[in-house]
ROTIDREN-920695 format. One record per atom (N, C-alpha, C): chain; atom name; y, z, x. Coordinates in pm, whole numbers. Atoms other than C-alpha are relative to their C-alpha. Layout:
BEGIN
A:CA:Y:Z:X
...
END
This chain:
BEGIN
A:N:18:-100:25
A:CA:3430:2531:-2921
A:C:-89:50:-152
A:N:120:-11:119
A:CA:3152:2693:-3178
A:C:38:127:-32
A:N:-45:-106:101
A:CA:3213:2952:-3450
A:C:-115:37:-94
A:N:77:-36:65
A:CA:2999:3158:-3607
A:C:3:178:-55
A:N:8:-153:45
A:CA:2874:3515:-3791
A:C:-110:74:131
A:N:89:-91:-102
A:CA:2745:3772:-3565
A:C:-133:11:-80
A:N:133:-42:55
A:CA:2370:3847:-3642
A:C:-53:170:19
A:N:41:-144:-54
A:CA:2331:4163:-3438
A:C:106:91:104
A:N:-142:-102:-95
A:CA:2608:4449:-3295
A:C:-53:-62:160
A:N:-21:79:-120
A:CA:2698:4309:-2937
A:C:141:62:88
A:N:-73:-21:-84
A:CA:2903:4449:-2666
A:C:9:-160:140
A:N:2:127:-75
A:CA:3040:4109:-2495
A:C:40:27:103
A:N:-24:-105:-161
A:CA:3028:4157:-2113
A:C:99:-115:55
A:N:-46:92:-85
A:CA:3227:3827:-2070
A:C:150:-4:-56
A:N:-155:-19:44
A:CA:3560:3955:-2292
A:C:-12:184:40
A:N:-23:-141:-8
A:CA:3558:4338:-2144
A:C:-70:116:-96
A:N:76:-85:38
A:CA:3315:4458:-2322
A:C:22:21:-186
A:N:-27:11:122
A:CA:3441:4385:-2630
A:C:-117:0:-118
A:N:137:-37:100
A:CA:3226:4542:-2957
A:C:6:-134:-76
A:N:25:86:150
A:CA:3119:4284:-3223
A:C:-92:45:-96
A:N:56:-54:107
A:CA:2972:4397:-3555
A:C:-77:-106:-95
A:N:74:96:109
A:CA:2709:4211:-3782
A:C:90:-13:-97
A:N:-82:45:139
A:CA:2893:4005:-4019
A:C:146:-80:71
A:N:-124:65:-49
A:CA:3203:3943:-3779
A:C:6:-136:42
A:N:0:111:-77
A:CA:3298:3647:-3677
A:C:26:-70:154
A:N:-44:93:-118
A:CA:3286:3451:-3325
A:C:20:-69:21
A:N:-66:129:-38
A:CA:3410:3197:-3168
A:C:-47:3:177
A:N:13:38:-147
A:CA:3347:3066:-2794
A:C:-17:-125:72
A:N:19:113:-41
A:CA:3316:2802:-2565
A:C:-164:-56:-19
A:N:130:12:28
A:CA:2980:2614:-2659
A:C:-134:19:92
A:N:160:-18:-67
A:CA:2751:2690:-2370
A:C:-14:182:12
A:N:19:-148:-8
A:CA:2865:3086:-2381
A:C:-86:10:-167
A:N:26:-10:116
A:CA:2802:3049:-2774
A:C:-159:-15:-18
A:N:102:-35:10
A:CA:2496:2910:-2742
A:C:-103:97:91
A:N:82:-97:-136
A:CA:2354:3157:-2425
A:C:-13:136:-166
A:N:-2:-93:64
A:CA:2441:3395:-2741
A:C:-115:-22:-153
A:N:63:38:78
A:CA:2279:3215:-2994
A:C:-153:-29:38
A:N:89:-47:-65
A:CA:1960:3209:-2800
A:C:-114:134:36
A:N:47:-154:-22
A:CA:1951:3576:-2771
A:C:5:70:-119
A:N:18:-42:105
A:CA:1925:3591:-3128
A:C:172:93:-73
A:N:-154:-93:12
A:CA:2340:3764:-3113
A:C:103:-47:-116
A:N:-83:70:94
A:CA:2480:3493:-3349
A:C:-74:-112:-51
A:N:59:92:80
A:CA:2421:3238:-3631
A:C:6:-108:123
A:N:-17:133:-24
A:CA:2389:2853:-3566
A:C:127:-29:-21
A:N:-123:19:32
A:CA:2739:2795:-3480
A:C:11:-159:-43
A:N:-68:131:49
A:CA:2995:2516:-3602
A:C:86:-13:62
A:N:-105:92:-107
A:CA:3222:2302:-3434
A:C:155:27:-13
A:N:-151:-51:-2
A:CA:3567:2409:-3435
A:C:113:-72:15
A:N:-111:57:-110
A:CA:3878:2197:-3395
A:C:98:59:-32
A:N:-116:-80:3
A:CA:4186:2339:-3277
A:C:129:-117:-83
A:N:-98:99:55
A:CA:4534:2205:-3446
A:C:44:-69:109
A:N:-34:46:-116
A:CA:4606:2112:-3091
A:C:-63:-163:-17
A:N:104:101:34
A:CA:4323:1863:-3118
A:C:-7:-107:-102
A:N:-52:62:178
A:CA:4423:1740:-3467
A:C:113:-106:25
A:N:-132:100:-56
A:CA:4776:1589:-3348
A:C:-75:-103:95
A:N:30:126:-98
A:CA:4611:1347:-3074
A:C:-33:-92:-83
A:N:62:69:43
A:CA:4411:1153:-3331
A:C:108:-59:-90
END
């Protein structure tokens, strides 16, 4: 998963057209995040690690 800030308002067609406003945080699977990053909707994302993944270490 990647997470970053929204650069331009958009409606997420893969999430029931949920509206994201500039400045909000957005997180998604890497392929989806990269798609939106390439279109200029989100900044370069940072990888996030879930608590579940941390317990495995």
